[in-house]
N, C-alpha and C positions, 0 to 999 in steps of 0.2 A: 368606526374605522374604516380607513382605506387603502387598496390595497394594491400597490404598484407593481408592472415589471414587463420584461416586455411576451412576446408571447410563443405558446411553449416552456415560458422560466419554472411554471408548477402554480401558479396560482387555483387556478378548477383542482388541482390534481388534490392543497391545499385545503381549500375548502370540503369537497369529498371526503378527506380526511376526518375532519373533524364533526359533520354528518354520519361516520362511521361506515361509511359508504364503501372504503378501500377493502376490504376484507371480502366482499362479495365478488370481485372480479376477478377475472379469471387469468393464469400467468404474473403474477403481483409479486414481486420481491420487497421486503419492506427490512428499514433497516432504524432504529432508532425507537421513540416512543409518543408519543400525543397524548398531552393531555386537556382537557380542560375543564377549568376548575378546580384543577388537585386531581380529578379521577378521568382513568383514560375516558376516549373519547366515543363515546357508543352511539350515539342520534340521540339518545333524550333528551328531550326540548330544545332540539333545532329543525328548523323551517329551512326551507334552500327551494330555491326561486332562480332557473336557469334561467337561461338565455331567449328559446323559440317554444315560443306559448304552445305553440301546435304540439310538441313535445309532451306537454304537461297536464293538457284534458282528456282525459278517459270517458264522464258522460254526455249525453247527450243534452241532456238539461244544466243549467244555472245552476239551480238549489241543488242536484244532486252531487253535483259537482263537490261541490262546499262540504256535502253531510258526509261526503266517500270518506274524507279518509277520518273524520268522527268517530265512523262506524266503522272500520280497522282497527281504531286507538279503546274500540269497544267503552264508547259513551253512553252514559245511558239513555235510551231512549228519549224521555222526557226534554232531553238538555241539548237532544243533534240541532232540532231548529230553532230555538231560539239562537244559539252561539252560530247559526251558519248565515242566521238576520245580522248577527251583531253584527261579524265578518263581511258579510254583504255592502252594511252601510257603512263600516268603515273604511272600504275602499270606495264611499260614491255611486257602487254601481247601478246603471240606472233603468233596472228590465227587474220585471219579477223572476220568481224562483222559477217558474217553467218557462223559461224563454229560453230556444233552443242556441246553445252554442257553436253551432255553425255559422249561424246567424249574425255573430258577433265580430267586428273587427278587431284590428291585433291586437290594441291596445288594451282597449276592452276581453280580451282575452287573459293577457297581463295583468292585468287588473282583477281578472277570475280566479285567476291562475294567486294568484297573491291573498285573494281572501280564504278561499283552500288552506294559505299555509299560518295567515293571521287565527282562524277558530282553533287549531291546532295551540295555539297559545302556549308559541314557544317565548322560552327564552333567549336564545340567538338564535339571530334571521342572519342566514346563511343569501349573496345576492352574487350571481355571478351574470355581471354584462347585461343586467337585466333588460337593458332598451336598445339593443346590441339591432334589433330590428323592428326597432317602431319610429316612425313619423318622431320630430320634434314637437305635435300636440302631443302625442299620446307619452313620450318620454316626458314635460312637465308634469302631466297629470297625473302619472305615476308616484314622481318624486315629493309633487304635493301630497302624496297619498303617503308617504315614506317619513314625511315630515312632522305630521300627527299621528305619528306613532307616540307608546308609552313609552317614556325616558327611560324605564327598568329595560325596557327591552335592550339587547347588544346589537348594534348591525357590525357585519362586516361587509366591506360591499370592493368588488371589483367594477372595476370600469377605468373607459379609455379614457371619455368625452369628460372632462374634467368638469365646466360650466356648471351643471346642474350638482353637480355631487359635490363640492366643496360647500354649498349649505346645508348637507345635511353630515357632515364628519367633522371631527374634530382632531381625531389623529393620521397622521398618512406614514405605512409601511411599506418601501420600496425593497422589493426582491431579486437579483439575480442571477440568477443560476445557479451553480457551480457555489458560488459566492457566502449564498444564501440573503440574510437581515444585510441592506447597504443604509438603510435609511431606514428613521424610527423618528418622530418628533408631533409635537402639533404641528396641525398643517398648515399655520401663517408662516409660519418658521422656517419650515421644510421646504413652500413656496418660496420663499422669500431667500433663504442661501441654499439652495441644492436646486436652482431651475436649468440647469445647466444638466444636470444628471438627470435628472428626469426625463427630460427633453429625448436625454442618446437612450432610455427604458422607453421609448413611441409613449411617454403619456402626451396627449393631446392637450395643452396648458390653457387656459382662458388668458387674453389680452391683461386684465385688469386684474393685481393677488389682492385678494382683499387681508388687510390690513385689523389687529385689532382695535376697537375704540378709543380713541383718546383723551386720556381723563381727564375730566373741569378745572385749568385756575383757578384761580383765585381772582376778584374781580379788581381792574381795575387794568393800571401799568404804561406802556405806550404800544397800540398799535403792532401787530408785523405786517399788516397790510391791507389799507385801505385803495377804496376805489367807487368810482360814480361816474355814471353814466354808460358803461358796459353795454353792447350791444353783441348781438350772434347773430350773422345770415347764412346761408349758401351759396354763392357763384352761382349768377344766374346764366341760364342755356342764353342761347345765341340765339333764337326763338322768341326768346321773354323782353316785354318792355322796358324800356331803358325811364325813370323817369328824376327830374332833377329833383334836388334836395327840398321837402318839401310840397311836391308838387306826386298828384298820384298818377301815376299812368291810366288812358281810358283804351276799351277794347275795343270790338264790333265785328259783327259778322259782317258779312258782303253784299250782303242783301243790306243793312241798313246803311253800310257805309256808304252805296249806292245810293239809296237816296238821303243821303244829306249830303251830295255834292250839289253845285250851285247849277247845274244842267236841273239835277231834277227837282232843286228846289223852284225855278224856275217854269218849269214844266207843272206844278201844280198849282202853280200862285197866277199860271197867265190865263189872260181875259176870253172870256170862249173856250167854248169845247171843243172846234174847230181846230184852235194854236195850240192849246195843250198837249191836242195828240199828234199835229206835227212834233210837237219837241219832244212827245214819248217817242214815238220813232225813229229821231233824231238820236236822242240818248239811246236808245236802243245801239242801234245803229255803229255807234263808238264803243260802246264796253262791251257784245262780244267780241272774241277772236274764233274763227278768222274770219274775215268780212265779207260784206254780202255776196251772194253769188247773183253772177250780173250773165245775161247771155247775149253771145256773142251776136248774134243779127237778131237786126230786128224788120218788121216789115211793117209801112204806113197804113192808118186804119183801112181799113177794107178792100188792104191789095196781097192782103191773103192768099195762097196756093191751094187750089182747088183741094186738091191730094195733102192729106196731112201727112207732115215729114217730122219726123225726130227732129227738133231744134239742140244742136250742139252748147255747152254749155262751160264753160270754162268762169277759172278760184283767181277773181281780180280782187289786187290787192292795192291797196295807196304807197 
């Protein structure tokens, strides 16, 4: 089940109440009652995963982190490590037991915290925005683990980004402060019929709304839609090559393009080494910019001054 609502609307407080943690708070005021499965909520068979993975890890090594909760529940010692290893494998933890928790990324820490919760084998799993501090890759990895959970485990999820959450839940409940529950129903119908209300409550809805699968109809009948020769492409950018229908564009770099010019071809095929060298010099002078540098003054052969004077040069362009 997905629980939606504005920030400060009581979603996290409801999760704490289900987990039996409100009694331990200071200066709390209670009104009414809260039951889980017909019995008062006391945190039995309930696991909680919060937003910040840093605030949930207490041990220095990954294996000890998962085993800590089992020891607090007085699980027999011969059953602790098998259950810890099973939980680590369930979340896809890629490191051994003795791996330091300080060397983990944010997504790996959150999966390790989830392993510590799953090792307790809760019947109800409470998730309070578990991907709030994760990057997209870490969020996808966490939701992949949640989708593999036993279907007998009840999941109550608080989340604002619904893109990944909708693949996990089948019911949506929306809270609105003092009014309490304002929407309650199947996920597909709630998203289809109450989209504006959900957006007003601060939910970030995906562009595409999932719909239930359409039942296959009987064979035969008149086709509703037929198509042939349909194509799809993105518009070409200004720098892309354009080709006529049925022709493929040819591209080449500057060096290969220069080698294919008529002048370059003449230079390669000229008769004699001297002619080819002249053609290459002429081709080089044409393709380089700025133009060759030429002296301002020249002396006839043998008439250079005795003292070496620095000749002045200027850039001559055509």
